[in-house]
NUVEX-430353 format. One record per residue (C-alpha): x, y, z. Coordinates in steps of 0.02 Angstrom, whole numbers, padded with zeros to 5 digits, always signed. Example, Ala and Ser with C-alpha at 12.3 -4.5 7.8 and 13.67 -1.06 7.14 Angstrom:
+00615-00225+00390
+00684-00053+00357
***
This chain:
+00000+00000+00000
+00141+00120+00045
+00230+00080-00119
+00071+00110-00219
+00040+00275-00128
+00217+00334-00165
+00201+00287-00349
+00035+00379-00366
+00111+00531-00280
+00260+00530-00398
+00146+00519-00551
+00036+00660-00487
+00189+00768-00454
+00253+00730-00629
+00095+00788-00716
+00073+00938-00601
+00250+00995-00637
+00233+00969-00825
+00068+01061-00835
+00146+01217-00759
+00250+01250-00915
+00275+01437-00934
+00301+01444-01122
+00268+01323-01262
+00418+01277-01369
+00309+01263-01522
+00132+01326-01560
-00015+01211-01536
-00045+01113-01697
-00228+01166-01691
-00173+01348-01711
-00056+01368-01861
+00083+01494-01833
+00051+01661-01919
+00169+01809-01918
+00172+01958-02036
+00282+02111-02008
+00143+02232-02055
+00016+02164-01933
+00110+02144-01770
+00189+02245-01631
+00304+02102-01583
+00453+02010-01654
+00473+01823-01684
+00621+01723-01620
+00669+01545-01665
+00811+01423-01645
+00855+01252-01578
+00913+01170-01418
+01029+01021-01437
+01093+00888-01318
+01249+00778-01342
+01159+00610-01355
+00988+00531-01354
+00990+00479-01171
+00922+00611-01052
+01025+00642-00895
+00884+00743-00816
+00694+00733-00819
+00655+00916-00856
+00747+01065-00932
+00699+01248-00912
+00794+01379-01014
+00767+01556-00948
+00735+01698-01073
+00761+01857-00972
+00694+02027-01028
+00825+02160-00988
+00750+02309-00898
+00760+02397-00730
+00570+02387-00717
+00534+02230-00614
+00353+02218-00672
+00402+02223-00856
+00541+02098-00826
+00418+01975-00748
+00291+02008-00886
+00406+01980-01036
+00526+01850-00967
+00483+01666-00982
+00557+01492-00995
+00574+01368-01137
+00522+01205-01056
+00573+01033-01114
+00469+00909-01016
+00506+00724-01001
+00428+00576-01086
+00364+00470-00943
+00485+00328-00896
+00569+00332-01069
+00728+00431-01032
+00764+00478-01213
+00760+00648-01296
+00617+00672-01418
+00662+00827-01518
+00616+00857-01699
+00792+00847-01774
+00953+00746-01764
+00873+00585-01706
+00780+00671-01564
+00931+00763-01491
+00880+00933-01562
+00722+01028-01514
+00646+01170-01616
+00575+01323-01531
+00485+01479-01593
+00389+01617-01503
+00331+01796-01516
+00418+01919-01400
+00398+02102-01355
+00532+02208-01440
+00683+02241-01331
+00845+02170-01263
+00849+01992-01194
+00973+01867-01127
+00978+01681-01090
+01075+01670-00924
+01033+01499-00851
+00964+01324-00874
+00873+01232-00735
+00880+01042-00729
+00757+00934-00631
+00763+00752-00576
+00601+00673-00516
+00624+00545-00377
+00500+00404-00395
+00472+00377-00209
+00504+00555-00151
+00386+00703-00173
+00534+00825-00177
+00618+00841-00349
+00805+00874-00357
+00855+01036-00445
+01019+01090-00525
+01059+01253-00612
+01185+01294-00750
+01234+01477-00742
+01383+01594-00759
+01347+01628-00944
+01243+01748-01048
+01175+01735-01226
+01109+01909-01272
+00996+01948-01418
+00882+02088-01480
+00700+02073-01532
+00639+02203-01658
+00460+02243-01708
+00404+02142-01860
+00570+02050-01874
+00604+01863-01873
+00766+01831-01778
+00864+01670-01773
+00955+01658-01605
+01054+01501-01645
+01075+01321-01591
+01100+01317-01403
+01201+01163-01356
+01177+01098-01179
+01312+00972-01131
+01220+00892-00987
+01362+00763-00970
+01501+00893-00961
+01652+00845-00857
+01747+00970-00750
+01827+01100-00862
+01718+01060-01012
+01596+01193-01077
+01414+01162-01028
+01335+01290-01144
+01392+01330-01321
+01304+01413-01468
+01317+01377-01654
+01250+01443-01818
+01136+01311-01897
+01031+01442-01984
+00992+01354-02148
+00950+01188-02066
+00837+01267-01935
+00755+01389-02057
+00714+01247-02176
+00640+01145-02032
+00528+01292-01988
+00479+01320-02171
+00419+01141-02188
+00323+01151-02023
+00246+01327-02028
+00210+01376-02208
+00115+01536-02169
+00271+01628-02109
+00398+01710-02225
+00552+01624-02156
+00658+01691-02299
+00646+01862-02214
+00731+01796-02056
+00891+01877-01994
+01028+01807-01882
+01071+01861-01707
+01254+01892-01661
+01277+01719-01580
+01372+01794-01433
+01411+01696-01275
+01480+01786-01123
+01536+01726-00952
+01508+01883-00845
+01522+01791-00679
+01673+01685-00723
+01664+01504-00777
+01494+01425-00801
+01447+01288-00681
+01310+01168-00630
+01258+01193-00450
+01131+01096-00345
+01001+01179-00236
***
């Protein structure tokens, strides 16, 4: 009975956690993506998130997109997370490219300056209601969102198996591959008008690291 109760609690926690996703990676298939520079006040960003192999080290990944402003209310309003939620009891990545290792993402954002400064990792414990969290930080990927513009912010590589001294986060230009993937998926957007970000990666606080909390 105790084992069954713990299992049910773990499953409930799993679905509760997954349902609290702050931002969808990709639009709902029931609502085709539409974006036209003459009929929007926002910009569109897209890119990919890639892992080193098919096996997942963690159960959940949350990539912070931080709106840069001194106004705390606006920062909360326009910042969000790209969430990659697990496939129950499978333990393999399920992205759209590179045999599942690479995930597409696209979203509308308010014009302004942004940065990606951290990635949160979660491990769900089957017989424990308290998940284990880790955080990769000490880096910054800045980019700008302009009104009516489609901006490619790159392929963000997350080396979840990084050894001491190895980079955890890197960024690459896979523009043509990722643009073509979007063109085949969302045909009502003029992907040929997309522009590239600068693909900059800074370490303002020293070396990046994964820390538990």
